[in-house]
Structures are given as structure tokens and as C-alpha cells.
LUMVEX-42164 format. One record per residue (C-alpha): residue number from 1; residue in one letter; x, y, z. Coordinates in Angstrom, 2 decimals. Layout:
BEGIN
pos NUM	code A	px X	py Y	pz Z $
...
//
This chain:
BEGIN
pos 1	code X	px -78.29	py 40.96	pz -49.78 $
pos 2	code X	px -75.92	py 38.19	pz -48.90 $
pos 3	code X	px -74.69	py 37.89	pz -45.26 $
pos 4	code X	px -72.16	py 40.57	pz -44.39 $
pos 5	code X	px -68.54	py 39.57	pz -44.15 $
pos 6	code X	px -68.37	py 41.12	pz -40.74 $
pos 7	code X	px -70.41	py 38.21	pz -39.42 $
pos 8	code X	px -68.79	py 35.64	pz -41.69 $
pos 9	code X	px -65.39	py 36.48	pz -40.46 $
pos 10	code X	px -66.38	py 35.73	pz -36.83 $
pos 11	code X	px -66.27	py 32.01	pz -37.80 $
pos 12	code X	px -63.02	py 32.30	pz -39.78 $
pos 13	code X	px -60.73	py 33.97	pz -37.29 $
pos 14	code X	px -59.02	py 31.27	pz -35.28 $
pos 15	code X	px -58.87	py 31.21	pz -31.51 $
pos 16	code X	px -55.16	py 32.01	pz -31.63 $
pos 17	code X	px -55.93	py 35.44	pz -33.00 $
pos 18	code X	px -58.65	py 36.40	pz -30.63 $
pos 19	code X	px -58.49	py 38.87	pz -27.73 $
pos 20	code X	px -56.17	py 41.82	pz -27.05 $
pos 21	code X	px -52.80	py 40.76	pz -28.44 $
pos 22	code X	px -49.36	py 41.18	pz -27.08 $
pos 23	code X	px -47.54	py 43.94	pz -28.90 $
pos 24	code X	px -44.15	py 45.59	pz -29.14 $
pos 25	code X	px -43.02	py 48.89	pz -30.75 $
pos 26	code X	px -42.00	py 48.33	pz -34.40 $
pos 27	code X	px -39.03	py 50.61	pz -35.13 $
pos 28	code X	px -38.82	py 49.53	pz -38.77 $
pos 29	code X	px -42.38	py 50.64	pz -39.42 $
pos 30	code X	px -41.86	py 53.81	pz -37.42 $
pos 31	code X	px -38.75	py 54.58	pz -39.35 $
pos 32	code X	px -40.48	py 53.96	pz -42.69 $
pos 33	code X	px -43.35	py 56.34	pz -41.75 $
pos 34	code X	px -40.82	py 58.95	pz -40.75 $
pos 35	code X	px -38.85	py 58.52	pz -43.97 $
pos 36	code X	px -42.01	py 59.16	pz -46.09 $
pos 37	code X	px -43.03	py 62.12	pz -44.06 $
pos 38	code X	px -39.52	py 63.55	pz -44.21 $
pos 39	code X	px -39.62	py 63.39	pz -47.98 $
pos 40	code X	px -42.64	py 65.55	pz -48.03 $
pos 41	code X	px -40.81	py 68.32	pz -46.18 $
pos 42	code X	px -39.10	py 69.15	pz -49.52 $
pos 43	code X	px -42.55	py 70.00	pz -51.07 $
pos 44	code X	px -42.22	py 73.78	pz -50.54 $
pos 45	code X	px -38.84	py 73.77	pz -52.31 $
pos 46	code X	px -40.01	py 71.69	pz -55.29 $
pos 47	code X	px -43.49	py 73.12	pz -55.92 $
pos 48	code X	px -44.97	py 73.66	pz -59.32 $
pos 49	code X	px -48.51	py 73.75	pz -60.52 $
pos 50	code X	px -47.91	py 70.75	pz -62.68 $
pos 51	code X	px -46.55	py 68.73	pz -59.66 $
pos 52	code X	px -49.60	py 69.78	pz -57.60 $
pos 53	code X	px -51.96	py 68.59	pz -60.45 $
pos 54	code X	px -50.04	py 65.34	pz -60.61 $
pos 55	code X	px -50.43	py 64.82	pz -56.90 $
pos 56	code X	px -54.24	py 65.51	pz -56.98 $
pos 57	code X	px -54.71	py 63.15	pz -59.97 $
pos 58	code X	px -52.65	py 60.37	pz -58.40 $
pos 59	code X	px -54.48	py 60.87	pz -55.10 $
pos 60	code X	px -57.74	py 59.99	pz -56.94 $
pos 61	code X	px -56.10	py 57.29	pz -59.26 $
pos 62	code X	px -54.24	py 55.45	pz -56.54 $
pos 63	code X	px -56.46	py 56.36	pz -53.53 $
pos 64	code X	px -59.93	py 56.06	pz -54.95 $
pos 65	code X	px -59.17	py 53.22	pz -57.42 $
pos 66	code X	px -56.56	py 51.44	pz -55.36 $
pos 67	code X	px -57.65	py 51.74	pz -51.80 $
pos 68	code X	px -61.26	py 52.73	pz -51.69 $
pos 69	code X	px -62.65	py 50.72	pz -54.72 $
pos 70	code X	px -60.15	py 47.88	pz -54.84 $
pos 71	code X	px -58.78	py 47.06	pz -51.45 $
pos 72	code X	px -61.79	py 48.08	pz -49.57 $
pos 73	code X	px -65.07	py 47.52	pz -51.47 $
pos 74	code X	px -63.85	py 44.86	pz -53.90 $
pos 75	code X	px -61.33	py 42.78	pz -51.89 $
pos 76	code X	px -62.43	py 43.28	pz -48.28 $
pos 77	code X	px -66.24	py 43.13	pz -48.75 $
pos 78	code X	px -66.68	py 41.66	pz -52.19 $
pos 79	code X	px -69.35	py 44.27	pz -53.00 $
pos 80	code X	px -69.03	py 43.54	pz -56.63 $
pos 81	code X	px -67.06	py 41.47	pz -59.07 $
pos 82	code X	px -64.77	py 42.35	pz -61.93 $
pos 83	code X	px -62.90	py 40.24	pz -64.54 $
pos 84	code X	px -59.70	py 38.82	pz -63.26 $
pos 85	code X	px -57.49	py 41.09	pz -65.45 $
pos 86	code X	px -59.12	py 44.16	pz -64.12 $
pos 87	code X	px -59.03	py 42.76	pz -60.55 $
pos 88	code X	px -55.23	py 42.33	pz -60.86 $
pos 89	code X	px -54.83	py 45.82	pz -62.35 $
pos 90	code X	px -56.75	py 47.34	pz -59.46 $
pos 91	code X	px -54.68	py 45.37	pz -56.93 $
pos 92	code X	px -51.49	py 46.72	pz -58.60 $
pos 93	code X	px -52.83	py 50.26	pz -58.36 $
pos 94	code X	px -53.54	py 49.60	pz -54.63 $
pos 95	code X	px -49.94	py 48.73	pz -53.96 $
pos 96	code X	px -48.93	py 52.19	pz -55.08 $
pos 97	code X	px -50.17	py 53.69	pz -51.79 $
pos 98	code X	px -47.72	py 51.68	pz -49.57 $
pos 99	code X	px -50.48	py 50.44	pz -47.38 $
pos 100	code X	px -49.45	py 46.85	pz -47.79 $
pos 101	code X	px -50.48	py 44.30	pz -50.27 $
pos 102	code X	px -54.16	py 43.27	pz -50.96 $
pos 103	code X	px -54.17	py 40.24	pz -48.70 $
pos 104	code X	px -52.64	py 42.15	pz -45.83 $
pos 105	code X	px -54.95	py 45.23	pz -46.17 $
pos 106	code X	px -58.15	py 43.13	pz -46.54 $
pos 107	code X	px -57.26	py 40.91	pz -43.61 $
pos 108	code X	px -56.77	py 43.69	pz -41.16 $
pos 109	code X	px -59.95	py 45.48	pz -42.35 $
pos 110	code X	px -62.03	py 42.41	pz -42.12 $
pos 111	code X	px -60.91	py 41.96	pz -38.54 $
pos 112	code X	px -61.87	py 45.61	pz -37.94 $
pos 113	code X	px -65.41	py 44.94	pz -39.02 $
pos 114	code X	px -65.74	py 41.71	pz -37.16 $
pos 115	code X	px -64.73	py 43.39	pz -33.82 $
pos 116	code X	px -65.29	py 47.01	pz -34.38 $
pos 117	code X	px -64.57	py 49.26	pz -31.43 $
pos 118	code X	px -63.70	py 46.40	pz -29.12 $
pos 119	code X	px -60.34	py 45.24	pz -27.69 $
pos 120	code X	px -60.06	py 42.83	pz -30.66 $
pos 121	code X	px -60.30	py 45.71	pz -33.19 $
pos 122	code X	px -56.71	py 46.71	pz -34.29 $
pos 123	code X	px -57.66	py 50.32	pz -34.39 $
pos 124	code X	px -60.17	py 50.43	pz -31.54 $
pos 125	code X	px -61.34	py 54.07	pz -31.29 $
pos 126	code X	px -61.95	py 53.62	pz -27.57 $
pos 127	code X	px -58.22	py 54.04	pz -27.16 $
pos 128	code X	px -58.28	py 57.52	pz -28.48 $
pos 129	code X	px -57.95	py 59.42	pz -31.82 $
pos 130	code X	px -54.26	py 59.01	pz -32.38 $
pos 131	code X	px -54.37	py 55.30	pz -31.57 $
pos 132	code X	px -57.21	py 54.73	pz -34.14 $
pos 133	code X	px -55.60	py 57.12	pz -36.66 $
pos 134	code X	px -52.06	py 55.65	pz -36.80 $
pos 135	code X	px -50.78	py 54.62	pz -33.40 $
pos 136	code X	px -51.84	py 50.94	pz -33.84 $
pos 137	code X	px -49.68	py 50.54	pz -36.92 $
pos 138	code X	px -46.54	py 51.36	pz -35.04 $
pos 139	code X	px -46.60	py 48.03	pz -33.23 $
pos 140	code X	px -45.96	py 44.41	pz -34.04 $
pos 141	code X	px -48.45	py 41.74	pz -32.98 $
pos 142	code X	px -47.00	py 38.28	pz -32.86 $
pos 143	code X	px -50.40	py 36.64	pz -32.97 $
pos 144	code X	px -51.66	py 38.61	pz -35.84 $
pos 145	code X	px -48.54	py 39.42	pz -37.99 $
pos 146	code X	px -46.99	py 37.32	pz -40.68 $
pos 147	code X	px -48.54	py 36.01	pz -43.77 $
pos 148	code X	px -49.58	py 32.60	pz -42.26 $
pos 149	code X	px -51.60	py 34.48	pz -39.57 $
pos 150	code X	px -53.30	py 37.31	pz -41.45 $
pos 151	code X	px -53.95	py 35.22	pz -44.72 $
pos 152	code X	px -56.35	py 33.03	pz -42.78 $
pos 153	code X	px -58.86	py 35.90	pz -42.78 $
pos 154	code X	px -58.72	py 36.26	pz -46.52 $
pos 155	code X	px -58.77	py 32.73	pz -48.03 $
pos 156	code X	px -60.30	py 34.00	pz -51.21 $
pos 157	code X	px -57.36	py 36.12	pz -51.94 $
pos 158	code X	px -54.61	py 34.02	pz -50.31 $
pos 159	code X	px -55.18	py 31.20	pz -52.71 $
pos 160	code X	px -54.50	py 33.46	pz -55.80 $
pos 161	code X	px -50.81	py 33.55	pz -56.81 $
pos 162	code X	px -51.03	py 36.96	pz -58.35 $
pos 163	code X	px -52.37	py 38.46	pz -55.09 $
pos 164	code X	px -49.85	py 36.63	pz -53.10 $
pos 165	code X	px -47.06	py 38.03	pz -55.37 $
pos 166	code X	px -48.35	py 41.60	pz -55.05 $
pos 167	code X	px -48.78	py 41.10	pz -51.28 $
pos 168	code X	px -45.15	py 40.08	pz -50.92 $
pos 169	code X	px -43.62	py 42.61	pz -53.26 $
pos 170	code X	px -45.98	py 45.59	pz -52.79 $
pos 171	code X	px -42.99	py 48.03	pz -52.49 $
pos 172	code X	px -41.72	py 47.43	pz -56.09 $
pos 173	code X	px -44.41	py 49.21	pz -57.92 $
pos 174	code X	px -43.98	py 52.41	pz -56.09 $
pos 175	code X	px -40.19	py 52.30	pz -56.51 $
pos 176	code X	px -40.75	py 51.85	pz -60.29 $
pos 177	code X	px -43.22	py 54.73	pz -60.26 $
pos 178	code X	px -40.76	py 56.92	pz -58.44 $
pos 179	code X	px -38.09	py 56.36	pz -61.18 $
pos 180	code X	px -40.69	py 57.06	pz -63.88 $
pos 181	code X	px -41.93	py 60.31	pz -62.17 $
pos 182	code X	px -38.29	py 61.54	pz -61.73 $
pos 183	code X	px -37.67	py 60.89	pz -65.39 $
pos 184	code X	px -40.74	py 62.88	pz -66.31 $
pos 185	code X	px -40.41	py 65.85	pz -64.06 $
pos 186	code X	px -37.41	py 65.61	pz -61.76 $
pos 187	code X	px -37.37	py 66.16	pz -58.05 $
pos 188	code X	px -40.65	py 68.12	pz -58.31 $
pos 189	code X	px -42.63	py 65.21	pz -59.69 $
pos 190	code X	px -40.94	py 62.73	pz -57.41 $
pos 191	code X	px -41.61	py 64.71	pz -54.23 $
pos 192	code X	px -45.22	py 65.56	pz -54.98 $
pos 193	code X	px -46.16	py 62.41	pz -56.96 $
pos 194	code X	px -44.66	py 60.01	pz -54.40 $
pos 195	code X	px -44.08	py 61.55	pz -50.91 $
pos 196	code X	px -46.78	py 64.23	pz -50.76 $
pos 197	code X	px -49.37	py 62.02	pz -52.51 $
pos 198	code X	px -48.63	py 59.10	pz -50.23 $
pos 199	code X	px -48.97	py 60.92	pz -46.98 $
pos 200	code X	px -52.12	py 62.60	pz -48.24 $
pos 201	code X	px -53.62	py 59.22	pz -49.13 $
pos 202	code X	px -52.43	py 57.78	pz -45.79 $
pos 203	code X	px -53.91	py 60.41	pz -43.55 $
pos 204	code X	px -57.19	py 60.78	pz -45.48 $
pos 205	code X	px -57.51	py 56.89	pz -45.32 $
pos 206	code X	px -56.71	py 56.85	pz -41.62 $
pos 207	code X	px -59.30	py 59.56	pz -40.88 $
pos 208	code X	px -61.99	py 56.82	pz -41.67 $
pos 209	code X	px -60.51	py 54.79	pz -38.74 $
pos 210	code X	px -60.27	py 57.73	pz -36.40 $
pos 211	code X	px -62.46	py 60.71	pz -37.12 $
pos 212	code X	px -65.59	py 58.77	pz -38.37 $
pos 213	code X	px -65.63	py 56.70	pz -35.23 $
pos 214	code X	px -65.72	py 59.87	pz -33.09 $
pos 215	code X	px -67.66	py 62.67	pz -34.88 $
pos 216	code X	px -70.69	py 62.77	pz -37.17 $
pos 217	code X	px -74.17	py 61.63	pz -37.45 $
pos 218	code X	px -75.96	py 58.21	pz -37.78 $
pos 219	code X	px -78.44	py 57.02	pz -40.30 $
pos 220	code X	px -78.48	py 53.52	pz -38.78 $
pos 221	code X	px -78.29	py 52.10	pz -35.30 $
pos 222	code X	px -75.15	py 49.92	pz -35.13 $
pos 223	code X	px -73.22	py 48.29	pz -32.22 $
pos 224	code X	px -70.04	py 50.35	pz -32.80 $
pos 225	code X	px -69.16	py 54.11	pz -32.90 $
pos 226	code X	px -69.13	py 54.53	pz -36.70 $
pos 227	code X	px -70.51	py 57.89	pz -37.91 $
pos 228	code X	px -71.17	py 59.71	pz -41.14 $
pos 229	code X	px -68.75	py 62.66	pz -41.51 $
pos 230	code X	px -69.12	py 64.78	pz -44.64 $
pos 231	code X	px -65.60	py 66.26	pz -44.92 $
pos 232	code X	px -63.98	py 62.84	pz -44.50 $
pos 233	code X	px -66.28	py 61.51	pz -47.30 $
pos 234	code X	px -65.07	py 64.33	pz -49.58 $
pos 235	code X	px -61.51	py 63.55	pz -48.93 $
pos 236	code X	px -61.94	py 59.78	pz -49.30 $
pos 237	code X	px -64.38	py 59.57	pz -52.27 $
pos 238	code X	px -67.22	py 58.47	pz -50.16 $
pos 239	code X	px -65.64	py 56.42	pz -47.33 $
pos 240	code X	px -66.72	py 59.04	pz -44.75 $
pos 241	code X	px -70.32	py 57.74	pz -44.87 $
pos 242	code X	px -69.00	py 55.17	pz -42.45 $
pos 243	code X	px -72.12	py 54.56	pz -40.34 $
pos 244	code X	px -73.94	py 53.60	pz -43.56 $
pos 245	code X	px -71.05	py 51.32	pz -44.44 $
pos 246	code X	px -70.92	py 49.62	pz -41.06 $
pos 247	code X	px -74.71	py 49.06	pz -41.21 $
pos 248	code X	px -74.39	py 47.27	pz -44.53 $
pos 249	code X	px -70.81	py 46.38	pz -45.05 $
pos 250	code X	px -71.26	py 44.39	pz -48.20 $
pos 251	code X	px -72.94	py 47.25	pz -50.05 $
pos 252	code X	px -70.87	py 48.88	pz -52.74 $
pos 253	code X	px -72.85	py 52.03	pz -52.04 $
pos 254	code X	px -71.72	py 54.06	pz -49.03 $
pos 255	code X	px -73.77	py 57.13	pz -49.56 $
pos 256	code X	px -77.51	py 56.57	pz -49.18 $
pos 257	code X	px -79.03	py 60.02	pz -48.94 $
pos 258	code X	px -79.12	py 62.38	pz -51.86 $
pos 259	code X	px -76.45	py 64.75	pz -50.36 $
pos 260	code X	px -74.05	py 61.92	pz -49.47 $
pos 261	code X	px -71.69	py 62.15	pz -52.49 $
pos 262	code X	px -69.98	py 58.84	pz -53.09 $
pos 263	code X	px -67.46	py 59.22	pz -55.90 $
pos 264	code X	px -66.23	py 55.62	pz -55.56 $
pos 265	code X	px -69.67	py 54.25	pz -56.21 $
pos 266	code X	px -69.99	py 56.42	pz -59.30 $
pos 267	code X	px -67.01	py 54.69	pz -60.66 $
pos 268	code X	px -68.46	py 51.24	pz -59.79 $
pos 269	code X	px -71.68	py 52.43	pz -61.45 $
pos 270	code X	px -69.76	py 53.30	pz -64.63 $
pos 271	code X	px -67.95	py 49.94	pz -64.61 $
pos 272	code X	px -71.35	py 48.24	pz -64.20 $
pos 273	code X	px -72.79	py 50.14	pz -67.16 $
pos 274	code X	px -69.73	py 49.01	pz -69.23 $
pos 275	code X	px -70.35	py 45.44	pz -68.25 $
pos 276	code X	px -67.08	py 45.31	pz -66.18 $
pos 277	code X	px -68.69	py 45.25	pz -62.76 $
pos 278	code X	px -71.22	py 42.55	pz -61.86 $
pos 279	code X	px -73.17	py 41.44	pz -58.80 $
pos 280	code X	px -72.98	py 45.05	pz -57.49 $
pos 281	code X	px -74.50	py 45.09	pz -53.97 $
pos 282	code X	px -76.55	py 48.08	pz -53.07 $
pos 283	code X	px -78.15	py 49.53	pz -50.02 $
pos 284	code X	px -81.42	py 47.83	pz -49.41 $
pos 285	code X	px -82.40	py 48.72	pz -45.88 $
pos 286	code X	px -84.26	py 52.03	pz -45.34 $
pos 287	code X	px -82.56	py 54.72	pz -43.33 $
pos 288	code X	px -84.03	py 54.99	pz -39.82 $
//
């Protein structure tokens, strides 16, 4: 297996971005998070079984394919390769979760792997559950924020004009989807397909940063606090096998034991069988 990106990144991050950064509370981000959560408060008044089914489908479609498979395993770790048209489609799906564009997301996550559970880690779990879960995102970091800063960590994506476009205008696909869902099913589809689905994707994604760095078991000895946590793995299509992932970050396969269900890897395996995924990296080191 090729050298893990968590070590490669150590040589790519410039001295200007090292250490515990200065930070200030970001009222715009806080207000945006509050707005999305407020929209979900209308869920009990707009419930329908079709809207619930839509939310669950979009949670898999946008969360599994967009965040777990595309943003994480494909863009951050380059665990496999796909043809460019499919790569762009997956990046587009990733923007529908309002977690930022592909360059932004991959940059912050590569930093996490390079400095996991240290003061240089954006969501250092040593600062507590809520900080690792979402607190870190409520602040601005002058040394880390801005395209010119964070794009240095992702030169492979930053040179691509399509990814740069999606990174800059990542809000637009969700706005368009919102209009489409409203046209299809009114307020019920809008509330459940956008607001409820997004906060569900957000908090399940964030549990990987928080819960799996606090609770669970280890298959591998690593230098950080990453753990395997079954219920997070079920909610995130395999991302909860986080100790396995931190031990071999470039592997496309997070679950290594027979009971460690990894839905995302099943999708990658199907793409491989169809000839759409190549150079698929797998776990090669035995569990200790």
C-alpha cells in the first residue's frame, strides 16, 4: 500500500499553518447552523411517510455517496480512482450536504489526519466532546481559513477548475434541490428532504469526529484516540470503524472484521466490479 496521506501531508502544510491558531467566534456560521436547525423544527407539522422515506433515501444518497465515499475516501485519501465524469458527479452530490466544497472538506480532514488529537487538529478530542463534534466549526481561523490557505493541503483537487467551481458555489446545488423538492411535494418534502436530512447528515458525520475519538474498541495501536464504534458505523455507512481507518488511512475498506459492516465499501466494490473504480486500496495489515 502506498504511503498514507496522513504522513505525506506533514510535508505539505506550510509553517504558517502550524500550531494552535488564533480564532474568533464566527457569527455567520453560527447563524447558518441555527437557521438549518430551526427549519427542522417544522418537521412534526409537515410529516408524511413519503417525506420520511425521501429523507432516508437522501441521507444515503447524499451522505454515503457524497460525504463518505466521495469527500472522504475518494478526495481526502485517494483510496480509489474513478473516471472524471463520475468524480465530478460525486463531488456535486457531496455539495448537497452543505459541509463545504470538495477542496475545503478534504483540506480540513487531511489536517485532522496529519495532527490527530493534538493542538494542531481542528477538532482535537482532547478539548471535549462538544468541541470535537461541532464547536470547532463555530470559529474563524485567520491562518487556516480562505481558499489560498486551505487549498495548499489539497493541490490535487485545487488545480481542477470543476472542483474549484463546486468549492466556491457549493450552496447553489442545495438551493436548486430545495426548489425541486418543493415542486414535487410541497413543504413536507422541503422540510424533510433539506432541513431534516441535512442535520441528520451533519450530526452523524460529526459523531465520527467526536464519539469515535472517545468511546469504542481498538483493533490497531495508533498514536491518537480513534476507536471503532458500531452504532456510529451503522449511522455513517462504515465510518465508525475509525480506529481501523486511522491505522490505514488510505484503505478504501474501513471494516476489517466480519461483523464490521461497511456499506460504503460495498458501493466501492460494486463500482470496481463494474469497472468504474480502479486502484482500490484495501486493508493489508493484520489486526493485532
